[in-house]
MOPAC internal coordinates of N, CA, C and O (Angstrom, degrees):
PM7 1SCF
backbone

  N    0.0000 0     0.00 0     0.00 0    0    0    0
  C    1.4483 1     0.00 0     0.00 0    1    0    0
  C    1.5289 1   108.32 1     0.00 0    2    1    0
  O    1.2310 1   121.35 1   -48.66 1    3    2    1
  N    1.3134 1   115.02 1   131.34 1    3    2    1
  C    1.4596 1   119.34 1  -176.74 1    5    3    2
  C    1.5357 1   110.11 1   -77.77 1    6    5    3
  O    1.2310 1   122.54 1   -11.06 1    7    6    5
  N    1.2892 1   112.74 1   168.94 1    7    6    5
  C    1.4560 1   119.82 1  -179.11 1    9    7    6
  C    1.5279 1   110.58 1   -63.85 1   10    9    7
  O    1.2310 1   120.26 1   141.70 1   11   10    9
  N    1.3259 1   117.11 1   -38.30 1   11   10    9
  C    1.4666 1   121.30 1   179.78 1   13   11   10
  C    1.5245 1   111.58 1   -66.67 1   14   13   11
  O    1.2310 1   120.32 1   140.83 1   15   14   13
  N    1.3398 1   116.99 1   -39.17 1   15   14   13
  C    1.4613 1   120.92 1   177.63 1   17   15   14
  C    1.5238 1   111.26 1   -63.95 1   18   17   15
  O    1.2310 1   120.68 1   141.07 1   19   18   17
  N    1.3256 1   116.31 1   -38.93 1   19   18   17
  C    1.4660 1   120.99 1   178.09 1   21   19   18
  C    1.5271 1   110.32 1   -64.01 1   22   21   19
  O    1.2310 1   121.33 1   138.85 1   23   22   21
  N    1.3202 1   115.06 1   -41.15 1   23   22   21
  C    1.4715 1   118.96 1   179.29 1   25   23   22
  C    1.5287 1   110.55 1   -65.06 1   26   25   23
  O    1.2310 1   120.41 1   138.98 1   27   26   25
  N    1.3426 1   116.83 1   -41.02 1   27   26   25
  C    1.4561 1   120.59 1   178.68 1   29   27   26
  C    1.5295 1   111.39 1   -63.46 1   30   29   27
  O    1.2310 1   120.80 1   138.22 1   31   30   29
  N    1.3360 1   116.07 1   -41.78 1   31   30   29
  C    1.4661 1   120.10 1   178.26 1   33   31   30
  C    1.5256 1   110.47 1   -63.16 1   34   33   31
  O    1.2310 1   120.50 1   138.14 1   35   34   33
  N    1.3142 1   116.65 1   -41.86 1   35   34   33
  C    1.4674 1   120.86 1   179.51 1   37   35   34
  C    1.5352 1   110.53 1   -64.86 1   38   37   35
  O    1.2310 1   120.50 1   138.73 1   39   38   37
  N    1.3185 1   116.66 1   -41.27 1   39   38   37
  C    1.4674 1   119.97 1   177.85 1   41   39   38
  C    1.5256 1   111.43 1   -64.65 1   42   41   39
  O    1.2310 1   119.85 1   142.03 1   43   42   41
  N    1.3336 1   117.89 1   -37.97 1   43   42   41
  C    1.4635 1   120.81 1   177.42 1   45   43   42
  C    1.5196 1   110.92 1   -63.41 1   46   45   43
  O    1.2310 1   120.33 1   138.37 1   47   46   45
  N    1.3452 1   116.97 1   -41.63 1   47   46   45
  C    1.4713 1   120.13 1   178.06 1   49   47   46
  C    1.5207 1   111.23 1   -64.95 1   50   49   47
  O    1.2310 1   120.78 1   140.15 1   51   50   49
  N    1.3187 1   116.12 1   -39.85 1   51   50   49
  C    1.4680 1   119.85 1   178.26 1   53   51   50
  C    1.5346 1   110.03 1   -64.02 1   54   53   51
  O    1.2310 1   120.59 1   137.44 1   55   54   53
  N    1.3274 1   116.48 1   -42.56 1   55   54   53
  C    1.4719 1   120.42 1   178.76 1   57   55   54
  C    1.5252 1   110.90 1   -61.55 1   58   57   55
  O    1.2310 1   120.28 1   137.14 1   59   58   57
  N    1.3309 1   117.07 1   -42.86 1   59   58   57
  C    1.4618 1   120.94 1   179.17 1   61   59   58
  C    1.5246 1   111.04 1   -62.27 1   62   61   59
  O    1.2310 1   120.59 1   141.57 1   63   62   61
  N    1.3380 1   116.48 1   -38.43 1   63   62   61
  C    1.4646 1   119.87 1   179.63 1   65   63   62
  C    1.5334 1   112.00 1   -70.22 1   66   65   63
  O    1.2310 1   120.71 1   148.64 1   67   66   65
  N    1.3274 1   116.25 1   -31.36 1   67   66   65
  C    1.4587 1   119.59 1  -177.15 1   69   67   66
  C    1.5278 1   113.77 1   -83.94 1   70   69   67
  O    1.2310 1   120.30 1   160.32 1   71   70   69
  N    1.3336 1   117.03 1   -19.68 1   71   70   69
  C    1.4650 1   119.51 1   179.97 1   73   71   70
  C    1.5182 1   109.72 1   -66.87 1   74   73   71
  O    1.2310 1   120.52 1   -43.27 1   75   74   73
  N    1.3409 1   116.61 1   136.73 1   75   74   73
  C    1.4663 1   118.40 1  -179.77 1   77   75   74
  C    1.5293 1   110.71 1   -68.85 1   78   77   75
  O    1.2310 1   121.58 1   -38.46 1   79   78   77
  N    1.2907 1   114.57 1   141.54 1   79   78   77
  C    1.4562 1   120.23 1   178.20 1   81   79   78
  C    1.5233 1   108.99 1   -76.89 1   82   81   79
  O    1.2310 1   119.51 1   -35.56 1   83   82   81
  N    1.3341 1   118.54 1   144.44 1   83   82   81
  C    1.4647 1   119.59 1   177.22 1   85   83   82
  C    1.5201 1   110.09 1   -63.56 1   86   85   83
  O    1.2310 1   121.61 1   -40.63 1   87   86   85
  N    1.3267 1   114.53 1   139.37 1   87   86   85
  C    1.4609 1   119.70 1  -178.60 1   89   87   86
  C    1.5256 1   109.15 1   -70.00 1   90   89   87
  O    1.2310 1   120.78 1   -38.23 1   91   90   89
  N    1.3094 1   116.12 1   141.77 1   91   90   89
  C    1.4666 1   117.97 1   176.98 1   93   91   90
  C    1.5291 1   109.20 1   -67.14 1   94   93   91
  O    1.2310 1   120.18 1   -29.84 1   95   94   93
  N    1.3221 1   117.27 1   150.16 1   95   94   93
  C    1.4678 1   118.65 1  -179.32 1   97   95   94
  C    1.5245 1   110.57 1   -62.14 1   98   97   95
  O    1.2310 1   121.82 1   -38.13 1   99   98   97
  N    1.3213 1   114.12 1   141.87 1   99   98   97
  C    1.4595 1   119.38 1  -178.97 1  101   99   98
  C    1.5263 1   109.51 1   -66.65 1  102  101   99
  O    1.2310 1   120.64 1   -43.90 1  103  102  101
  N    1.3137 1   116.38 1   136.10 1  103  102  101
  C    1.4601 1   118.09 1   179.30 1  105  103  102
  C    1.5316 1   110.54 1   -68.34 1  106  105  103
  O    1.2310 1   121.18 1   -34.80 1  107  106  105
  N    1.3101 1   115.35 1   145.20 1  107  106  105
  C    1.4582 1   119.62 1   179.19 1  109  107  106
  C    1.5214 1   108.74 1   -70.93 1  110  109  107
  O    1.2310 1   120.67 1   -42.15 1  111  110  109
  N    1.3392 1   116.32 1   137.85 1  111  110  109
  C    1.4634 1   118.33 1   179.43 1  113  111  110
  C    1.5256 1   110.32 1   -67.29 1  114  113  111
  O    1.2310 1   121.69 1   -33.79 1  115  114  113
  N    1.3042 1   114.36 1   146.21 1  115  114  113
  C    1.4587 1   119.72 1  -179.91 1  117  115  114
  C    1.5228 1   108.87 1  -106.82 1  118  117  115
  O    1.2310 1   121.06 1   -44.92 1  119  118  117
  N    1.2803 1   115.57 1   135.08 1  119  118  117
  C    1.4537 1   120.43 1   178.65 1  121  119  118
  C    1.5167 1   111.06 1    98.33 1  122  121  119
  O    1.2310 1   121.36 1   -28.78 1  123  122  121
  N    1.3010 1   115.00 1   151.22 1  123  122  121
  C    1.4593 1   121.39 1  -176.99 1  125  123  122
  C    1.5311 1   111.54 1   -63.74 1  126  125  123
  O    1.2310 1   119.69 1   136.28 1  127  126  125
  N    1.3166 1   118.19 1   -43.72 1  127  126  125
  C    1.4563 1   121.54 1  -178.70 1  129  127  126
  C    1.5303 1   110.89 1   -63.46 1  130  129  127
  O    1.2310 1   120.24 1   136.87 1  131  130  129
  N    1.3292 1   117.15 1   -43.13 1  131  130  129
  C    1.4642 1   120.87 1   179.48 1  133  131  130
  C    1.5256 1   110.99 1   -65.40 1  134  133  131
  O    1.2310 1   120.21 1   141.43 1  135  134  133
  N    1.3327 1   117.21 1   -38.57 1  135  134  133
  C    1.4598 1   120.13 1   176.72 1  137  135  134
  C    1.5187 1   111.09 1   -65.19 1  138  137  135
  O    1.2310 1   120.81 1   141.65 1  139  138  137
  N    1.3293 1   116.06 1   -38.35 1  139  138  137
  C    1.4558 1   120.54 1   178.96 1  141  139  138
  C    1.5253 1   111.03 1   -64.39 1  142  141  139
  O    1.2310 1   120.18 1   135.07 1  143  142  141
  N    1.3133 1   117.25 1   -44.93 1  143  142  141
  C    1.4730 1   121.91 1   178.31 1  145  143  142
  C    1.5282 1   109.86 1   -63.14 1  146  145  143
  O    1.2310 1   120.15 1   138.93 1  147  146  145
  N    1.3338 1   117.32 1   -41.07 1  147  146  145
  C    1.4618 1   121.24 1   177.48 1  149  147  146
  C    1.5265 1   110.67 1   -62.55 1  150  149  147
  O    1.2310 1   120.35 1   138.69 1  151  150  149
  N    1.3155 1   116.93 1   -41.31 1  151  150  149
  C    1.4675 1   122.01 1   177.47 1  153  151  150
  C    1.5236 1   110.65 1   -61.20 1  154  153  151
  O    1.2310 1   120.16 1   134.45 1  155  154  153
  N    1.3268 1   117.29 1   -45.55 1  155  154  153
  C    1.4660 1   120.83 1  -179.49 1  157  155  154
  C    1.5231 1   111.10 1   -62.22 1  158  157  155
  O    1.2310 1   120.27 1   138.13 1  159  158  157
  N    1.3207 1   117.08 1   -41.87 1  159  158  157
  C    1.4647 1   119.01 1  -177.19 1  161  159  158
  C    1.5240 1   111.60 1   -76.77 1  162  161  159
  O    1.2310 1   119.76 1   143.07 1  163  162  161
  N    1.3268 1   118.07 1   -36.93 1  163  162  161
  C    1.4614 1   120.53 1  -176.41 1  165  163  162
  C    1.5220 1   111.33 1   -69.89 1  166  165  163
  O    1.2310 1   120.00 1   136.13 1  167  166  165
  N    1.3099 1   117.60 1   -43.87 1  167  166  165
  C    1.4583 1   120.61 1  -174.78 1  169  167  166
  C    1.5339 1   112.90 1   -99.00 1  170  169  167
  O    1.2310 1   120.16 1  -173.40 1  171  170  169
  N    1.3133 1   117.30 1     6.60 1  171  170  169
  C    1.4677 1   122.81 1   175.91 1  173  171  170
  C    1.5353 1   111.70 1    51.91 1  174  173  171
  O    1.2310 1   121.20 1  -132.39 1  175  174  173
  N    1.3189 1   115.32 1    47.61 1  175  174  173
  C    1.4552 1   121.73 1  -176.56 1  177  175  174
  C    1.5228 1   110.88 1   -65.99 1  178  177  175
  O    1.2310 1   120.21 1   143.80 1  179  178  177
  N    1.3134 1   117.21 1   -36.20 1  179  178  177
  C    1.4708 1   119.09 1  -178.94 1  181  179  178
  C    1.5225 1   110.42 1   -65.40 1  182  181  179
  O    1.2310 1   119.92 1   139.44 1  183  182  181
  N    1.3132 1   117.76 1   -40.56 1  183  182  181
  C    1.4579 1   120.39 1   177.32 1  185  183  182
  C    1.5125 1   111.54 1   -63.72 1  186  185  183
  O    1.2310 1   120.70 1   140.70 1  187  186  185
  N    1.3238 1   116.27 1   -39.30 1  187  186  185
  C    1.4629 1   120.91 1   177.49 1  189  187  186
  C    1.5207 1   110.64 1   -64.24 1  190  189  187
  O    1.2310 1   120.39 1   137.71 1  191  190  189
  N    1.3264 1   116.86 1   -42.29 1  191  190  189
  C    1.4611 1   120.41 1   179.52 1  193  191  190
  C    1.5305 1   111.11 1   -64.40 1  194  193  191
  O    1.2310 1   120.60 1   137.14 1  195  194  193
  N    1.3196 1   116.46 1   -42.86 1  195  194  193
  C    1.4653 1   119.90 1   178.58 1  197  195  194
  C    1.5230 1   110.28 1   -63.36 1  198  197  195
  O    1.2310 1   120.15 1   136.90 1  199  198  197
  N    1.3280 1   117.32 1   -43.10 1  199  198  197
  C    1.4632 1   120.67 1   179.33 1  201  199  198
  C    1.5211 1   111.04 1   -63.29 1  202  201  199
  O    1.2310 1   119.95 1   140.67 1  203  202  201
  N    1.3239 1   117.69 1   -39.33 1  203  202  201
  C    1.4662 1   121.08 1   178.84 1  205  203  202
  C    1.5250 1   110.74 1   -63.73 1  206  205  203
  O    1.2310 1   120.62 1   133.15 1  207  206  205
  N    1.3204 1   116.42 1   -46.85 1  207  206  205
  C    1.4638 1   120.06 1  -178.75 1  209  207  206
  C    1.5272 1   110.55 1   -65.17 1  210  209  207
  O    1.2310 1   120.35 1   136.92 1  211  210  209
  N    1.3267 1   116.94 1   -43.08 1  211  210  209
  C    1.4676 1   119.80 1   178.72 1  213  211  210
  C    1.5272 1   110.59 1   -63.21 1  214  213  211
  O    1.2310 1   120.33 1   139.29 1  215  214  213
  N    1.3334 1   116.97 1   -40.71 1  215  214  213
  C    1.4572 1   120.38 1   178.10 1  217  215  214
  C    1.5146 1   112.07 1   -64.00 1  218  217  215
  O    1.2310 1   120.54 1   142.02 1  219  218  217
  N    1.3262 1   116.58 1   -37.98 1  219  218  217
  C    1.4584 1   120.86 1   178.50 1  221  219  218
  C    1.5283 1   110.97 1   -61.94 1  222  221  219
  O    1.2310 1   120.76 1   132.50 1  223  222  221
  N    1.3265 1   116.15 1   -47.50 1  223  222  221
  C    1.4588 1   119.01 1  -179.07 1  225  223  222
  C    1.5247 1   112.28 1   -74.97 1  226  225  223
  O    1.2310 1   119.93 1   150.87 1  227  226  225
  N    1.3180 1   117.75 1   -29.13 1  227  226  225
  C    1.4597 1   120.04 1   173.82 1  229  227  226
  C    1.5216 1   109.44 1   -63.82 1  230  229  227
  O    1.2310 1   120.49 1   137.82 1  231  230  229
  N    1.3286 1   116.66 1   -42.18 1  231  230  229
  C    1.4628 1   120.76 1   177.36 1  233  231  230
  C    1.5153 1   111.92 1   -61.36 1  234  233  231
  O    1.2310 1   120.38 1   138.02 1  235  234  233
  N    1.3339 1   116.88 1   -41.98 1  235  234  233
  C    1.4672 1   120.37 1   178.39 1  237  235  234
  C    1.5291 1   111.01 1   -65.41 1  238  237  235
  O    1.2310 1   120.65 1   140.75 1  239  238  237
  N    1.3275 1   116.36 1   -39.25 1  239  238  237
  C    1.4642 1   120.08 1   178.56 1  241  239  238
  C    1.5217 1   111.01 1   -64.97 1  242  241  239
  O    1.2310 1   120.50 1   135.20 1  243  242  241
  N    1.3141 1   116.65 1   -44.80 1  243  242  241
  C    1.4672 1   120.26 1   179.55 1  245  243  242
  C    1.5243 1   110.12 1   -66.58 1  246  245  243
  O    1.2310 1   120.12 1   143.19 1  247  246  245
  N    1.3415 1   117.37 1   -36.81 1  247  246  245
  C    1.4622 1   120.81 1   177.70 1  249  247  246
  C    1.5344 1   110.04 1   -60.29 1  250  249  247
  O    1.2310 1   120.46 1   136.07 1  251  250  249
  N    1.3246 1   116.72 1   -43.93 1  251  250  249
  C    1.4608 1   120.02 1   177.91 1  253  251  250
  C    1.5258 1   110.74 1   -65.27 1  254  253  251
  O    1.2310 1   120.24 1   139.74 1  255  254  253
  N    1.3380 1   117.14 1   -40.26 1  255  254  253
  C    1.4577 1   121.02 1   178.04 1  257  255  254
  C    1.5232 1   110.72 1   -59.63 1  258  257  255
  O    1.2310 1   120.59 1   134.07 1  259  258  257
  N    1.3221 1   116.49 1   -45.93 1  259  258  257
  C    1.4700 1   120.39 1  -178.59 1  261  259  258
  C    1.5219 1   110.59 1   -67.21 1  262  261  259
  O    1.2310 1   120.09 1   131.37 1  263  262  261
  N    1.3448 1   117.43 1   -48.63 1  263  262  261
  C    1.4648 1   120.95 1  -177.83 1  265  263  262
  C    1.5226 1   112.98 1   -64.47 1  266  265  263
  O    1.2310 1   120.28 1   137.14 1  267  266  265
  N    1.3332 1   117.08 1   -42.86 1  267  266  265
  C    1.4574 1   120.56 1  -170.02 1  269  267  266
  C    1.5205 1   114.42 1   -94.91 1  270  269  267
  O    1.2310 1   119.52 1   159.54 1  271  270  269
  N    1.3251 1   118.53 1   -20.46 1  271  270  269
  C    1.4609 1   119.32 1  -177.48 1  273  271  270
  C    1.5327 1   113.59 1  -120.86 1  274  273  271
  O    1.2310 1   120.58 1   126.80 1  275  274  273
  N    1.3178 1   116.50 1   -53.20 1  275  274  273
  C    1.4640 1   118.78 1  -172.74 1  277  275  274
  C    1.5238 1   111.88 1   -71.19 1  278  277  275
  O    1.2310 1   120.02 1   132.65 1  279  278  277
  N    1.3378 1   117.57 1   -47.35 1  279  278  277
  C    1.4654 1   119.51 1  -177.61 1  281  279  278
  C    1.5320 1   112.39 1   -63.54 1  282  281  279
  O    1.2310 1   118.60 1   138.34 1  283  282  281
  N    1.3485 1   120.28 1   -41.66 1  283  282  281
  C    1.4687 1   118.26 1   175.13 1  285  283  282
  C    1.5315 1   113.39 1   -63.42 1  286  285  283
  O    1.2310 1   120.05 1   146.00 1  287  286  285
  N    1.3273 1   117.52 1   -34.00 1  287  286  285
  C    1.4645 1   119.91 1   177.77 1  289  287  286
  C    1.5164 1   109.94 1   -66.12 1  290  289  287
  O    1.2310 1   120.51 1   136.84 1  291  290  289
  N    1.3536 1   116.64 1   -43.16 1  291  290  289
  C    1.4617 1   119.82 1   176.45 1  293  291  290
  C    1.5220 1   110.03 1   -63.32 1  294  293  291
  O    1.2310 1   120.54 1   141.17 1  295  294  293
  N    1.3382 1   116.57 1   -38.83 1  295  294  293
  C    1.4666 1   121.16 1   177.64 1  297  295  294
  C    1.5155 1   112.36 1   -62.56 1  298  297  295
  O    1.2310 1   120.24 1   145.28 1  299  298  297
  N    1.3244 1   117.14 1   -34.72 1  299  298  297
  C    1.4657 1   120.52 1   176.92 1  301  299  298
  C    1.5184 1   111.27 1   -68.46 1  302  301  299
  O    1.2310 1   120.92 1   146.18 1  303  302  301
  N    1.3305 1   115.85 1   -33.82 1  303  302  301
  C    1.4633 1   119.84 1  -178.21 1  305  303  302
  C    1.5240 1   111.60 1   -72.65 1  306  305  303
  O    1.2310 1   120.54 1   154.35 1  307  306  305
  N    1.3246 1   116.58 1   -25.65 1  307  306  305
  C    1.4699 1   120.78 1   179.54 1  309  307  306
  C    1.5247 1   107.63 1  -103.85 1  310  309  307
  O    1.2310 1   119.45 1   -68.22 1  311  310  309
  N    1.3304 1   118.66 1   111.78 1  311  310  309
  C    1.4636 1   120.88 1  -176.38 1  313  311  310
  C    1.5324 1   111.42 1   -63.61 1  314  313  311
  O    1.2310 1   121.08 1   -39.40 1  315  314  313
  N    1.3283 1   115.54 1   140.60 1  315  314  313
  C    1.4585 1   121.32 1   176.73 1  317  315  314
  C    1.5178 1   113.40 1    93.42 1  318  317  315
  O    1.2310 1   119.65 1   172.06 1  319  318  317
  N    1.3070 1   118.27 1    -7.94 1  319  318  317
  C    1.4662 1   120.69 1   177.80 1  321  319  318
  C    1.5233 1   109.26 1  -114.32 1  322  321  319
  O    1.2310 1   121.19 1   -67.56 1  323  322  321
  N    1.3090 1   115.32 1   112.44 1  323  322  321
  C    1.4673 1   118.52 1  -179.95 1  325  323  322
  C    1.5305 1   110.59 1   -80.84 1  326  325  323
  O    1.2310 1   120.94 1   135.06 1  327  326  325
  N    1.3322 1   115.81 1   -44.94 1  327  326  325
  C    1.4612 1   119.68 1  -178.75 1  329  327  326
  C    1.5218 1   108.48 1  -130.96 1  330  329  327
  O    1.2310 1   120.67 1   -76.16 1  331  330  329
  N    1.2820 1   116.33 1   103.84 1  331  330  329
  C    1.4593 1   122.24 1  -175.35 1  333  331  330
  C    1.5291 1   112.45 1   -66.66 1  334  333  331
  O    1.2310 1   119.87 1   155.32 1  335  334  333
  N    1.3273 1   117.86 1   -24.68 1  335  334  333
  C    1.4581 1   121.04 1  -177.84 1  337  335  334
  C    1.5209 1   112.85 1   -70.67 1  338  337  335
  O    1.2310 1   119.80 1   165.89 1  339  338  337
  N    1.3123 1   117.99 1   -14.11 1  339  338  337
  C    1.4661 1   120.16 1  -177.38 1  341  339  338
  C    1.5241 1   112.59 1  -105.70 1  342  341  339
  O    1.2310 1   119.85 1  -159.60 1  343  342  341
  N    1.3033 1   117.89 1    20.40 1  343  342  341
  C    1.4690 1   120.39 1  -179.37 1  345  343  342
  C    1.5284 1   109.21 1   -67.98 1  346  345  343
  O    1.2310 1   121.01 1   -51.54 1  347  346  345
  N    1.3253 1   115.68 1   128.46 1  347  346  345
  C    1.4598 1   121.51 1   174.88 1  349  347  346
  C    1.5233 1   107.64 1  -123.62 1  350  349  347
  O    1.2310 1   120.92 1   -42.56 1  351  350  349
  N    1.3047 1   115.85 1   137.44 1  351  350  349
  C    1.4618 1   120.53 1   177.59 1  353  351  350
  C    1.5272 1   107.07 1  -113.31 1  354  353  351
  O    1.2310 1   120.02 1   -75.96 1  355  354  353
  N    1.3488 1   117.56 1   104.04 1  355  354  353
  C    1.4679 1   118.54 1  -179.87 1  357  355  354
  C    1.5292 1   110.74 1   -79.10 1  358  357  355
  O    1.2310 1   121.04 1   -53.69 1  359  358  357
  N    1.3275 1   115.61 1   126.31 1  359  358  357
  C    1.4594 1   121.99 1   177.65 1  361  359  358
  C    1.5287 1   106.83 1  -136.74 1  362  361  359
  O    1.2310 1   120.37 1   -62.68 1  363  362  361
  N    1.3202 1   116.90 1   117.32 1  363  362  361
  C    1.4691 1   123.08 1   176.32 1  365  363  362
  C    1.5287 1   111.31 1    50.84 1  366  365  363
  O    1.2310 1   120.48 1  -126.67 1  367  366  365
  N    1.3180 1   116.69 1    53.33 1  367  366  365
  C    1.4700 1   123.77 1   178.45 1  369  367  366
  C    1.5274 1   113.55 1    62.64 1  370  369  367
  O    1.2310 1   119.72 1  -160.66 1  371  370  369
  N    1.3148 1   118.14 1    19.34 1  371  370  369
  C    1.4675 1   122.95 1   175.29 1  373  371  370
  C    1.5217 1   107.90 1  -118.21 1  374  373  371
  O    1.2310 1   121.14 1   -35.64 1  375  374  373
  N    1.3233 1   115.42 1   144.36 1  375  374  373
  C    1.4600 1   120.33 1   177.97 1  377  375  374
  C    1.5236 1   108.99 1  -106.12 1  378  377  375
  O    1.2310 1   121.01 1   -58.30 1  379  378  377
  N    1.3095 1   115.68 1   121.70 1  379  378  377
  C    1.4552 1   121.09 1   173.55 1  381  379  378
  C    1.5225 1   107.25 1   -99.00 1  382  381  379
  O    1.2310 1   120.47 1   -64.40 1  383  382  381
  N    1.3279 1   116.71 1   115.60 1  383  382  381
  C    1.4621 1   121.69 1  -176.39 1  385  383  382
  C    1.5258 1   109.58 1   -84.93 1  386  385  383
  O    1.2310 1   121.26 1  -100.34 1  387  386  385
  N    1.3001 1   115.20 1    79.66 1  387  386  385
  C    1.4583 1   121.28 1  -178.20 1  389  387  386
  C    1.5221 1   110.84 1   -65.01 1  390  389  387
  O    1.2310 1   120.47 1   143.42 1  391  390  389
  N    1.3144 1   116.71 1   -36.58 1  391  390  389
  C    1.4647 1   120.52 1   180.00 1  393  391  390
  C    1.5113 1   112.26 1   -61.89 1  394  393  391
  O    1.2310 1   120.30 1   136.76 1  395  394  393
  N    1.3473 1   117.03 1   -43.24 1  395  394  393
  C    1.4675 1   119.85 1   178.16 1  397  395  394
  C    1.5269 1   110.98 1   -62.69 1  398  397  395
  O    1.2310 1   120.76 1   140.90 1  399  398  397
  N    1.3196 1   116.16 1   -39.10 1  399  398  397
  C    1.4620 1   119.52 1   178.30 1  401  399  398
  C    1.5275 1   110.66 1   -64.54 1  402  401  399
  O    1.2310 1   120.26 1   137.86 1  403  402  401
  N    1.3299 1   117.11 1   -42.14 1  403  402  401
  C    1.4674 1   120.00 1   178.59 1  405  403  402
  C    1.5237 1   111.02 1   -61.94 1  406  405  403
  O    1.2310 1   120.44 1   139.59 1  407  406  405
  N    1.3292 1   116.77 1   -40.41 1  407  406  405
  C    1.4665 1   120.57 1   178.20 1  409  407  406
  C    1.5268 1   109.94 1   -62.38 1  410  409  407
  O    1.2310 1   120.18 1   133.57 1  411  410  409
  N    1.3293 1   117.25 1   -46.43 1  411  410  409
  C    1.4688 1   120.67 1   179.90 1  413  411  410
  C    1.5246 1   111.11 1   -63.67 1  414  413  411
  O    1.2310 1   120.16 1   140.15 1  415  414  413
  N    1.3267 1   117.30 1   -39.85 1  415  414  413
  C    1.4615 1   121.04 1  -179.72 1  417  415  414
  C    1.5268 1   111.54 1   -65.56 1  418  417  415
  O    1.2310 1   120.26 1   132.68 1  419  418  417
  N    1.3023 1   117.11 1   -47.32 1  419  418  417
  C    1.4688 1   120.68 1   179.54 1  421  419  418
  C    1.5187 1   110.31 1   -64.52 1  422  421  419
  O    1.2310 1   120.13 1   139.62 1  423  422  421
  N    1.3353 1   117.36 1   -40.38 1  423  422  421
  C    1.4629 1   121.31 1   177.43 1  425  423  422
  C    1.5197 1   110.67 1   -60.42 1  426  425  423
  O    1.2310 1   120.30 1   133.98 1  427  426  425
  N    1.3269 1   117.02 1   -46.02 1  427  426  425
  C    1.4656 1   120.65 1   179.75 1  429  427  426
  C    1.5223 1   111.04 1   -60.46 1  430  429  427
  O    1.2310 1   120.21 1   135.89 1  431  430  429
  N    1.3073 1   117.21 1   -44.11 1  431  430  429
  C    1.4694 1   120.46 1  -178.26 1  433  431  430
  C    1.5235 1   110.70 1   -63.00 1  434  433  431
  O    1.2310 1   120.23 1   137.74 1  435  434  433
  N    1.3221 1   117.16 1   -42.26 1  435  434  433
  C    1.4720 1   119.96 1  -179.49 1  437  435  434
  C    1.5261 1   110.70 1   -67.14 1  438  437  435
  O    1.2310 1   119.94 1   134.36 1  439  438  437
  N    1.3401 1   117.73 1   -45.64 1  439  438  437
  C    1.4709 1   120.41 1  -179.71 1  441  439  438
  C    1.5236 1   110.30 1   -63.79 1  442  441  439
  O    1.2310 1   119.78 1   137.14 1  443  442  441
  N    1.3217 1   118.02 1   -42.86 1  443  442  441
  C    1.4668 1   120.84 1   179.38 1  445  443  442
  C    1.5299 1   110.71 1   -61.83 1  446  445  443
  O    1.2310 1   120.16 1   140.78 1  447  446  445
  N    1.3261 1   117.29 1   -39.22 1  447  446  445
  C    1.4648 1   120.40 1   179.50 1  449  447  446
  C    1.5276 1   111.07 1   -67.99 1  450  449  447
  O    1.2310 1   120.17 1   139.01 1  451  450  449
  N    1.3308 1   117.28 1   -40.99 1  451  450  449
  C    1.4691 1   120.31 1   178.62 1  453  451  450
  C    1.5275 1   110.10 1   -64.11 1  454  453  451
  O    1.2310 1   119.65 1   137.25 1  455  454  453
  N    1.3319 1   118.27 1   -42.75 1  455  454  453
  C    1.4577 1   121.01 1   178.23 1  457  455  454
  C    1.5306 1   110.19 1   -63.29 1  458  457  455
  O    1.2310 1   120.28 1   138.98 1  459  458  457
  N    1.3345 1   117.06 1   -41.02 1  459  458  457
  C    1.4639 1   121.06 1   176.22 1  461  459  458
  C    1.5273 1   110.65 1   -57.31 1  462  461  459
  O    1.2310 1   120.19 1   134.99 1  463  462  461
  N    1.3307 1   117.24 1   -45.01 1  463  462  461
  C    1.4637 1   120.60 1   179.82 1  465  463  462
  C    1.5239 1   111.38 1   -64.77 1  466  465  463
  O    1.2310 1   120.13 1   138.73 1  467  466  465
  N    1.3303 1   117.35 1   -41.27 1  467  466  465
  C    1.4681 1   120.23 1  -179.94 1  469  467  466
  C    1.5206 1   110.42 1   -63.42 1  470  469  467
  O    1.2310 1   119.97 1   135.85 1  471  470  469
  N    1.3287 1   117.66 1   -44.15 1  471  470  469
  C    1.4655 1   120.93 1   179.13 1  473  471  470
  C    1.5216 1   110.37 1   -63.84 1  474  473  471
  O    1.2310 1   120.26 1   138.89 1  475  474  473
  N    1.3200 1   117.10 1   -41.11 1  475  474  473
  C    1.4678 1   120.69 1  -179.99 1  477  475  474
  C    1.5321 1   110.96 1   -63.73 1  478  477  475
  O    1.2310 1   120.24 1   137.52 1  479  478  477
  N    1.3143 1   117.15 1   -42.48 1  479  478  477
  C    1.4685 1   121.22 1  -179.91 1  481  479  478
  C    1.5208 1   110.69 1   -66.91 1  482  481  479
  O    1.2310 1   120.24 1   136.35 1  483  482  481
  N    1.3455 1   117.15 1   -43.65 1  483  482  481
  C    1.4729 1   118.81 1  -178.94 1  485  483  482
  C    1.5194 1   111.44 1   -66.57 1  486  485  483
  O    1.2310 1   119.89 1   145.09 1  487  486  485
  N    1.3274 1   117.82 1   -34.91 1  487  486  485
  C    1.4755 1   119.50 1   175.95 1  489  487  486
  C    1.5206 1   110.83 1   -66.12 1  490  489  487
  O    1.2310 1   120.56 1   142.02 1  491  490  489
  N    1.3159 1   116.53 1   -37.98 1  491  490  489
  C    1.4657 1   119.77 1   178.18 1  493  491  490
  C    1.5118 1   110.94 1   -63.74 1  494  493  491
  O    1.2310 1   120.41 1   145.55 1  495  494  493
  N    1.3466 1   116.82 1   -34.45 1  495  494  493
  C    1.4725 1   121.15 1   178.70 1  497  495  494
  C    1.5263 1   111.97 1   -80.11 1  498  497  495
  O    1.2310 1   120.35 1   173.52 1  499  498  497
  N    1.3424 1   116.93 1    -6.48 1  499  498  497
  C    1.4558 1   119.93 1   178.88 1  501  499  498
  C    1.5075 1   113.95 1    88.80 1  502  501  499
  O    1.2310 1   120.08 1  -164.50 1  503  502  501
  N    1.3189 1   117.45 1    15.50 1  503  502  501
  C    1.4657 1   121.19 1  -179.92 1  505  503  502
  C    1.5237 1   107.40 1   -96.65 1  506  505  503
  O    1.2310 1   120.48 1   -50.77 1  507  506  505
  N    1.3094 1   116.69 1   129.23 1  507  506  505
  C    1.4740 1   120.78 1   179.23 1  509  507  506
  C    1.4973 1   109.93 1  -106.51 1  510  509  507
  O    1.2310 1   120.10 1   180.00 1  511  510  509

């Protein structure tokens, strides 16, 4: 065996020693409470719950913004309409609540845009 082959063999052994060993599999938690805690941490249920609650109240806040500020401003811009959110279109003894639909549509657009901005900012910060 040549000197170069010996050096290569030695380098291979050094590389094998320096490579990290695979971690042993995590033991399964024992007991109902431990399994529950493992479930919460593994699937990030608390973060999901917080996001759901924040989204719910964000939606309510945007709904109030649209109903109380944006729709009256639009109503001021269109002469003859005092409150745009209460527009009803009667057709064949049926009332189509166009104003309610406009409020829901504007609310959805604002909430979707805010969520888009939050996701964009968190990705920029490196949070997935």
